[in-house]
N, C-alpha and C positions, 0 to 999 in steps of 0.2 A: 504494500500500500504506500501511498505518498504521504509525506509528513514534512513540516517546516522545522528543521533541526538546527540547534546551536551545538557545535562540536567543540568550540573554544571561545573564550572571552576575547581572543586576539583576532578572530576571523568572523565575518558576518554570517548570520544564519542563512540556510539555503534549503531548497526542496530536495528531499532524498527519498529513495525507495528503501523501506524497511519491512521487516516481517510483520505480519498481522498478529496482534497480541491475543492471548487467551485469558479470560477472566479467572482470577484466583478466588478462593473462598472469601466472601465478603465484598466481592466486586461484581460489576455488570459491564458487559461489552456494549458500547453505544456506537451506532452508526451516526457520525457527526454531520449535521446539515449546515451549521453556521457557528462561527466563533467570533465573539466580541473582543476587540482589542482594547487594551488599557494602557495608561501611561506607565504602569509598572512593567509592561512588556519591554519598553524602551530601556528601562533601568536594568532589566534582567540581561539584556544583550551584553552589558559591560560588567555584570556581576554586582550591581549596586542596589539591588532590591533586597529587602530583609529576608525574603523567603526564596532566594534564588537557589535552585538545585545545582549540583556539580555537573558540568557538561560531561558527556553529551546528553541532551534531552530534547524532546519535542516541545516547542513553545505553544502558548495559547492557554489562558487561564479560565475562560468563561465560555461554555458551549451550550448548544441545544441540538437535540437529535432524537433518535429512536432507539429504545432498548432492543438489542439483538439477542442477547442471551445472558444468563446469570451464571456465576461461578458455582462450584460444587457446594452443596449444603448451604445455600445462600437464599434468604428471603428478601425479596425486593419487587419493584414494579415488573409486571409481566412483559415478556417480549411483545413489541409493538407499541408499548406505552411511549408517548411523546414526553420528553423530559428536558430539564435544564440542569446544568452542573457547574458549580464553581470548582474547577478542577485544580487550579494552581499551575498545572502544566499539562501538556498532552492534547490540547484542544485543536491545534492547527494540523489536523490529520484527517484521514478518511474514517478511521475507527479509533476508539480508545477505550481502555479499561479504567473504571473509576469506582471508588468506594461507594457502596449503596447508601451510606448515611450522608453523602454529599449530594445525592440525586433528588430533584424535586419535580414531580409531575407538573405539567403546564396545562392551562386551559385549552380545550379542543380548538377554539377559534383563534388562538394566538399564533401568528406566523413564527417560524423558527428564527427569523432575523430579529424580531421583537424580543423573543425569549433570550437570545444570545446578547442582547443589548440591555438586559433588564436587571439581572441580579446585583452586580456590583454597584452600578450607578444609583438605582433606586434604593437598594438596600443600604448603601452608605448614607445617602441623604436622609432616609427615613429614621435611621438610628441616630444620626448626628443631630438632627433638629428636634426630634421628639424625645428619644431615650436619654441622650447625653446633654443636649443644649436647652431642653425644657422651654422651647419656643412657645410663646403664648399669643393668642389672638390679639391683634392690634399692635404688637411689637414691630419694630423696624428691623428688618433683616437685610444685611449687606452680604451679597454673594460675589466673591472674587473668582474670576475665571468662569463667568456665568454662562458662557456659550459652549463650554466643554462638556465632556461626557457626564461627569458628576455634577458640575455646576448647574447645568440646565435642569437636572432633576431637582436640585435644591430650590431653584426658582419655582418650579412647578409644585413641589410638595409644600414649600413655604407659603405660597399663595393659597393652596388648599387649606392650610392650617389657619388662615386668616391674617397672616402677616402682611405688612406693607414692605414689599420687596424692592431693594435697590440692586440692580444688576450692573456689574462692572465687567467690561470685556473690551477687546481691541477692535475698533472699527465699527462703522455703522451697520454692516451686514450682520455681524455677530450680535450686535445689540438688538437688531430687528428680530432675530430668532429668540433672544431672551424675552423680549416684549411679548411675543406670541405665546410664550410659556407662562406668562402671568406677571411679569415685572411691572411695577408701578413707575419706577424712576430708572433712568439709564445714565451710566457714566462711561465715557470713552477713555480707557486707561492710556491711550496713545496721546491724547490731546488735552485732557483735563486733569486737574489735581484732585486726587481721591479724597484726601483729608479735607480740603476746602469744600468740595461738593457735598460730602456726606454731612459735615457739620452744618452747612447751609440748609439741609433738609431736616435738621434736628438731631443728628447723631444716630449711631447704630446701637441697637440693644443687643443684637446677636450678629456675629460675623462668621460666615462659612468660608473658609479659605483653602482653595486647592492650589494656590500659586506660591505663597511664601515671599521671601525677599522683601523688596521695597514696598510692595503692595500691603503686606502684612503690617509693616511698620507704620504706614499711613493709616491703615484701618485701626490699629491699636490706639492711635491718638485721636481718632474720630469716634471711638466707642464711648457711650454714655456711662456714667458711674453705675456700678452694679451690673454691667453688661457681661456677656459671655463671648469668648472667641474660640472657634473650633477649627484648629488646623487639621486638614485631612490629606494634604499632599503638598509637594513643593515643585510645581511645574516650572518655576523660574530657575530652578537649579540651586537656589540659595535657601538654606534652612535658617530662619531668623533667630537671633539671640534676643530673648525677651527681657527687657529691663524690669527687675522685680520692684523697683521703686514706683513705677507707673501702676503696676498691679495693686500695690499697697495703697497709694494715694486715691485711686479711682475705684477701689473695691471690685476689681475685675477677676473673673475666672477665665483661665485658659484650659480648655478641655480637649484632650487628644481623642481621636477616633480612628482606629484601624479595624475596618469591618471584618477582614479575614481572621483577626485575632480572636473574635468571639467563638470561632469554631473550636478553639482549644479550651476556653475556660467557661463559656456560657452558650453552648450551641442552641439552647432553647430560646434564647433571645433572638437569634437569627431566624429560627423556625417560625416564631410568632410574628416577626416583622414581615417575612416573606408571605406568610398566609394573608396578612392584612393587605399587602401590596397587590397580590394576585387578585384578591377580591375587588380592590379598587379598579384594577385593569379590566376585569370582567364587567364591572358596572359602567365602564366607559369613562372613568375618571382620570386615567393616566394615559399618556400618549407618547411612547418612546420616539425620540427624534434620531433617526439614522442619517447622518450627514453624507455617508459614502459607503458603498459596498464594492468589494473586490473578489475575484475568484482566487482560489488557493495559490495558483502559480504567479499571482501578482501581489503576494503578501508583502514583499519588500517595498512595493510602491505604497501600500496601505500604511506601513510603518513610517515611511518617509513623509507621508501627508501629516501624520500625527506629530512627528518630530518637528516639522516646519510650523506647527500650530496653525495650520490652515483649515482644519476640520471644525465642524460644529456638531454638537451632540456626539453620537457614537459612530465609530468606524467598525464595520462588520465584514468578515471574510466568509464567503459562502463556499461550501465544500462540494 
């Protein structure tokens, strides 16, 4: 079968022919239909992501497809069941074996592309804003990187929760996408000063930050006393160092959120969140934005689009 493989941190990944895997006990073999790309995939290529396996391995963290078979003595979804999986690796391939406890059946009417674009982005924003950030109706939510994969879902979920959403993104085209997802106010990070603009709107009560760097520093100074800042990624490449004196004087909380980490210490939190999110999707309340799709043999182009920060919403590879 074909797979997009990383063999060394010193060489780029490429398409390779490998043996078809067989599921072990506790696993299911999934025929993969689509794989959602994440910023973490770019970090993995250089070994800079916290959960990067040792090469060689097949890339692709987030997949959707159909159960082909179960491993010996394994209870799980029956063959033919349509599922999504946060795999961590192995998704950019025609078939893959994944632990059954990571597999989630998806609604019958949900396209595979939507399902592959759903788990990480919506799951991250749902837990960050509700479970961790305690976002309340009427609060002012600032979303940095608001047109990206996770940022756009934060705009959408924040608006559903009754927040007044300030979307910050680069350029008018990306801001238009954020507005369509429910943003009330728009800030162009290329031409406007974030701190000045947010303070003019009354300051932020909650900050959702997928960017880091200078944007986090500006948002910190535009956050209202008693506010909460939620760093969920560092697309700028810079992890900000947070001055504790500002936290003290303004009574601020900085609340980390690593969605995948909940699989290790509180998987029931993820399970409950995803159940709520799929129910919202089935009710027509969530609308995944897929900015671009590519076939498997053009995965390098899909990765380059993300790296250039030219995509909006989610980039999906179809198998």
